[in-house]
C-alpha positions as CSV (number, residue, x, y, z in Angstrom):
1,M,-41.1,-39.9,-17.2
2,K,-37.2,-40.7,-16.5
3,K,-36.4,-37.9,-19.1
4,F,-38.9,-35.4,-17.6
5,L,-36.7,-36.1,-14.2
6,V,-33.2,-36.2,-16.1
7,R,-34.3,-33.0,-17.4
8,G,-35.5,-31.2,-14.3
9,F,-32.4,-32.0,-12.6
10,I,-30.4,-30.9,-15.1
11,G,-32.3,-27.8,-15.4
12,I,-31.9,-27.2,-11.6
13,V,-28.1,-27.8,-11.7
14,A,-27.7,-25.2,-14.9
15,L,-30.2,-22.7,-12.5
16,I,-27.9,-23.3,-9.2
17,V,-24.6,-22.8,-11.4
18,I,-26.0,-19.7,-13.0
19,V,-26.6,-18.2,-9.6
20,I,-23.1,-19.2,-8.3
21,L,-21.9,-17.5,-11.3
22,L,-23.8,-14.3,-10.5
23,V,-23.2,-14.3,-7.1
24,M,-19.6,-14.3,-7.7
25,F,-19.6,-11.7,-10.1
26,F,-21.4,-9.3,-8.1
27,I,-19.1,-10.0,-5.4
28,N,-16.2,-9.4,-7.1
29,S,-17.7,-6.5,-8.4
30,I,-18.7,-5.3,-4.6
31,A,-14.9,-6.4,-3.4
32,K,-13.3,-3.9,-6.3
33,S,-15.6,-1.0,-5.5
34,A,-14.7,-0.8,-1.9
35,I,-11.1,-1.3,-2.4
36,T,-10.7,1.6,-5.2
37,S,-13.2,3.5,-2.6
38,A,-10.9,2.9,0.3
39,G,-7.5,3.8,-1.6
40,S,-9.1,7.2,-3.0
41,S,-11.0,8.3,0.5
42,T,-7.7,7.1,2.5
43,L,-4.6,8.2,0.4
44,G,-6.5,11.0,-1.0
45,V,-5.8,10.6,-4.5
46,D,-7.2,8.0,-7.6
47,T,-7.0,4.5,-6.8
48,S,-8.0,1.7,-9.6
49,L,-7.6,-2.1,-9.4
50,D,-7.5,-4.3,-12.6
51,S,-9.6,-7.6,-11.4
52,I,-10.3,-9.1,-8.3
53,S,-11.2,-13.0,-7.2
54,I,-13.1,-13.8,-4.4
55,G,-12.6,-17.8,-3.3
56,L,-16.1,-18.4,-1.7
57,F,-15.1,-22.1,-1.6
58,S,-11.4,-22.5,-1.4
59,G,-10.9,-19.3,0.9
60,H,-8.1,-18.4,-1.8
61,S,-8.3,-14.7,-3.2
62,S,-6.5,-12.8,-5.8
63,I,-6.1,-9.1,-6.5
64,D,-3.9,-8.0,-9.8
65,G,-3.3,-4.8,-11.4
66,L,-3.7,-2.1,-8.0
67,A,-2.3,1.1,-9.2
68,V,-2.8,4.4,-6.9
69,A,-2.3,7.3,-8.6
70,N,0.6,10.4,-7.1
71,P,-0.6,13.6,-6.1
72,K,-1.5,17.0,-8.2
73,G,1.5,17.9,-9.2
74,F,3.5,14.8,-9.6
75,D,3.3,12.4,-12.8
76,G,2.5,8.8,-12.8
77,D,1.6,6.6,-10.1
78,F,2.8,7.1,-6.7
79,L,2.4,3.0,-6.5
80,D,1.7,0.3,-8.8
81,L,1.1,-3.5,-7.4
82,S,1.6,-6.6,-9.8
83,E,-0.6,-9.1,-8.0
84,G,-1.8,-10.0,-4.4
85,V,-3.3,-13.0,-2.8
86,L,-4.9,-13.7,0.4
87,D,-6.0,-16.6,2.3
88,V,-8.8,-16.3,4.5
89,N,-10.6,-18.4,7.1
90,L,-14.2,-19.5,5.3
91,A,-16.4,-19.6,8.4
92,S,-15.3,-16.0,9.5
93,L,-16.9,-14.9,6.3
94,L,-20.3,-15.0,7.6
95,G,-19.3,-12.6,10.6
96,D,-18.2,-9.1,10.8
97,V,-14.8,-9.9,11.1
98,V,-12.9,-11.8,8.5
99,E,-10.0,-13.4,9.5
100,V,-7.4,-13.7,7.1
101,K,-3.7,-15.9,8.1
102,E,-1.6,-14.4,4.9
103,V,-1.9,-11.7,2.6
104,G,1.1,-11.7,-0.2
105,L,1.6,-8.7,-2.6
106,D,4.2,-9.0,-4.8
107,G,6.0,-6.6,-7.5
108,L,5.1,-3.4,-5.6
109,Q,6.6,-0.5,-7.4
110,I,6.5,2.8,-5.2
111,Q,8.0,6.4,-6.9
112,F,9.5,8.9,-4.2
113,I,9.6,12.3,-5.6
114,Q,10.6,15.5,-4.1
115,K,9.9,19.2,-5.3
116,I,11.2,22.3,-3.9
117,D,7.7,22.8,-2.7
118,G,7.4,19.3,-0.9
119,S,7.4,15.6,-1.8
120,N,4.7,13.5,-3.2
121,V,5.0,11.1,-0.5
122,N,4.7,13.5,2.5
123,K,1.4,14.8,0.3
124,I,-0.3,11.2,0.9
125,L,1.1,10.9,4.4
126,D,-1.1,14.0,5.2
127,N,-4.0,12.7,3.5
128,V,-3.9,9.6,5.7
129,K,-3.6,11.9,8.7
130,T,-6.7,13.8,7.4
131,S,-8.5,10.7,6.6
132,S,-7.7,8.7,9.4
133,K,-9.0,12.0,11.8
134,A,-12.3,11.4,10.0
135,T,-12.9,7.4,11.0
136,P,-13.4,6.4,13.9
137,E,-10.7,3.7,15.3
138,K,-14.0,1.3,16.4
139,P,-17.5,0.6,14.3
140,S,-20.3,1.9,16.0
141,K,-22.8,-0.7,16.5
142,D,-25.4,0.8,14.2
143,D,-22.8,0.1,11.3
144,A,-21.7,-3.4,12.5
145,S,-23.0,-5.0,10.3
146,S,-22.9,-2.7,7.2
147,D,-20.3,-4.4,4.3
148,S,-18.6,-1.3,4.4
149,S,-17.4,-1.9,8.1
150,R,-16.4,-4.8,7.5
151,R,-13.1,-5.9,9.2
152,F,-10.1,-7.5,9.1
153,I,-8.0,-9.4,11.0
154,I,-4.2,-10.4,9.4
155,D,-2.1,-12.5,11.2
156,E,0.9,-12.0,8.7
157,L,1.1,-9.6,5.2
158,R,4.0,-9.8,2.8
159,V,5.3,-7.6,0.1
160,T,7.5,-8.7,-2.0
161,N,10.0,-7.5,-4.4
162,V,9.9,-4.2,-3.8
163,K,11.3,-1.6,-5.9
164,V,11.4,2.2,-4.8
165,S,12.1,5.2,-7.7
166,V,13.8,8.0,-5.4
167,A,14.1,11.4,-7.7
168,V,14.5,15.0,-6.7
169,E,13.0,17.1,-9.4
170,P,14.3,19.0,-11.8
171,I,16.5,16.4,-12.7
172,S,20.2,17.6,-13.0
173,K,23.4,15.8,-12.4
174,A,23.9,16.4,-8.8
175,T,19.9,14.8,-8.5
176,A,20.0,11.2,-10.7
177,P,17.1,9.2,-9.6
178,S,18.2,5.9,-7.8
179,T,16.5,2.6,-7.3
180,I,16.2,0.7,-4.2
181,T,15.2,-2.6,-4.1
182,I,13.8,-4.5,-0.9
183,N,13.3,-8.0,-1.3
184,K,10.2,-8.2,1.0
185,I,8.3,-6.2,3.9
186,I,6.5,-8.3,6.8
187,I,3.6,-6.7,8.7
188,K,2.5,-8.7,11.9
189,N,-1.2,-8.8,13.4
190,I,-3.4,-6.3,11.8
191,G,-6.0,-5.5,13.5
192,K,-5.6,-7.8,16.3
193,K,-6.1,-5.4,19.6
194,Q,-9.1,-3.5,17.9
195,N,-11.3,-6.3,16.6
196,G,-10.3,-5.5,13.1
197,A,-9.2,-2.9,11.0
198,D,-11.7,-1.8,7.9
199,L,-10.3,-1.1,4.4
200,D,-9.2,2.4,4.9
201,Q,-7.5,1.3,8.0
202,L,-5.5,-1.4,6.2
203,M,-4.6,0.7,3.4
204,A,-3.6,3.6,5.4
205,I,-1.1,0.3,7.8
206,V,0.1,-0.7,4.7
207,V,1.3,2.6,3.2
208,Q,2.5,3.6,6.5
209,S,4.4,0.5,7.1
210,V,6.1,0.2,3.4
211,V,7.0,4.3,3.5
212,D,8.7,3.1,7.2
213,A,10.6,0.3,6.0
214,V,11.6,2.2,2.8
215,I,13.9,5.1,4.9
216,K,14.8,2.6,7.2
217,A,16.2,0.1,4.8
218,A,18.2,2.4,2.5
219,P,18.5,5.7,5.0
220,S,21.8,7.2,2.5
221,E,19.5,7.2,-0.9
222,I,16.8,9.4,0.9
223,P,17.6,13.4,0.5
224,A,17.5,14.5,3.7
225,I,14.9,17.3,3.1
226,M,12.5,14.3,1.5
227,M,13.7,12.2,4.8
228,Q,13.0,15.1,7.4
229,G,9.3,15.5,5.7
230,I,8.4,11.7,5.5
231,E,9.5,11.6,9.3
232,G,7.3,14.1,10.2
233,G,4.6,12.9,8.0
234,L,4.7,9.4,10.0
235,S,5.4,11.0,13.0
236,N,1.7,12.8,12.7
237,L,-0.3,9.6,12.2
238,T,-2.3,8.0,14.3
239,S,-1.3,4.7,15.9
240,F,-3.3,1.8,13.8
241,D,-3.2,-1.8,15.1
242,F,-0.5,-3.5,13.6
243,G,2.3,-5.5,15.3
244,D,5.9,-5.7,14.0
245,V,7.0,-4.7,10.7
246,Q,10.3,-6.3,9.3
247,F,12.1,-5.8,6.0
248,D,14.9,-7.4,4.3
249,G,17.3,-5.1,2.2
250,G,19.5,-8.2,1.1
251,K,20.9,-8.9,4.6
252,G,18.4,-10.5,6.5
253,L,15.3,-9.3,7.8
254,Q,15.8,-6.2,10.2
255,N,13.1,-4.9,12.7
256,V,11.6,-1.1,11.7
257,V,11.6,0.7,15.1
258,K,8.1,1.8,15.8
259,S,8.7,4.4,18.2
260,I,7.8,7.8,17.6
261,S,11.3,8.7,19.7
262,D,13.2,7.3,17.1
263,I,12.0,8.6,14.1
264,G,14.5,11.5,12.9
265,K,17.6,10.0,14.1
266,S,19.0,8.0,10.7
267,S,22.2,9.1,10.1
268,G,22.9,8.3,6.6
269,A,20.6,10.8,5.1
270,K,22.3,13.2,2.2
271,D,23.2,16.7,3.4
272,V,20.4,18.9,3.3
273,S,22.7,21.9,1.4
274,D,23.6,19.5,-1.2
275,T,20.3,18.8,-2.1
276,L,19.2,22.0,-2.4
277,K,22.2,22.9,-4.3
278,G,21.1,20.2,-6.8
279,I,17.8,21.6,-6.8
280,G,19.2,24.8,-7.6
281,E,21.2,23.1,-10.7
282,G,18.2,21.1,-11.7
283,I,16.5,24.4,-12.2
284,G,19.2,25.8,-14.4
285,D,19.5,22.9,-16.5
286,L,16.1,23.6,-17.1
287,F,16.9,26.5,-19.3
288,N,20.4,25.6,-20.2
289,G,19.9,22.2,-20.8
290,G,21.7,19.4,-18.9
291,D,22.7,15.8,-19.5
292,K,20.9,13.3,-17.2
293,K,22.9,10.9,-15.4
294,D,22.2,6.5,-15.8
295,S,19.6,5.9,-12.7
296,P,21.6,3.6,-10.9
297,E,20.0,0.5,-9.0
298,K,21.1,-0.6,-5.6
299,T,20.0,-2.8,-3.4
300,A,18.9,-1.8,0.4
301,D,21.5,-2.8,3.0
């Protein structure tokens, strides 16, 4: 009888473990699909994720290998993220609004590429604008309980070790690529005014804030023709629900100006005529063969 009870107990424990593992597998799979789908629909380009682990009992979750492709006509990825972690209020997982104390995204690499017909950043911002018009700011009552409408309130989102490659193509001596390094970007109070932000809005908020921080951190490294397009793209975006944005380019935290009236007042952008001249020289180099200069790496002031 005792052996029967022991075997029965072991069988029940094993069954519980199997059920938990299956639940975690399906939850991770669903979350991965939701993130990649939100990225693709919001940014208008393919978005992939290597892995995600949801901590159902610890509240600690992680993601690895997030990649956002460049728009058509641009090589490589627009954005690559090494890893991310988040700490969730476990009790909030039972409701429609998930409360997150902190999100940490580390090892972010971004490409800023300017061509004669526009930049990859501007095309991404145009896609965000289009998708935000099609997405209601608040969920309807009918959708409030669906997984796709799950919303998030995030106290603080930190992006650390940001490297931005800035290039004007075709590349020439006058348009040698440069690299901007930003120690961290902080976005506060996401979703607090409108009862949470959905995944699509989170994607838009992160991209908008990071792009804005980059052009504020190192305006002298952004060609004026690219700067003007990006500033125009940012000014056309929907007013998403988030608070202050700060960046540290090596001289301590500085605020990113959120007022649309301040967009377009960067004084350090490279002269438009110099950039256009460089593009012309780059086209000539395509046919005549030009030497490429080593890419300088600079820390944002």
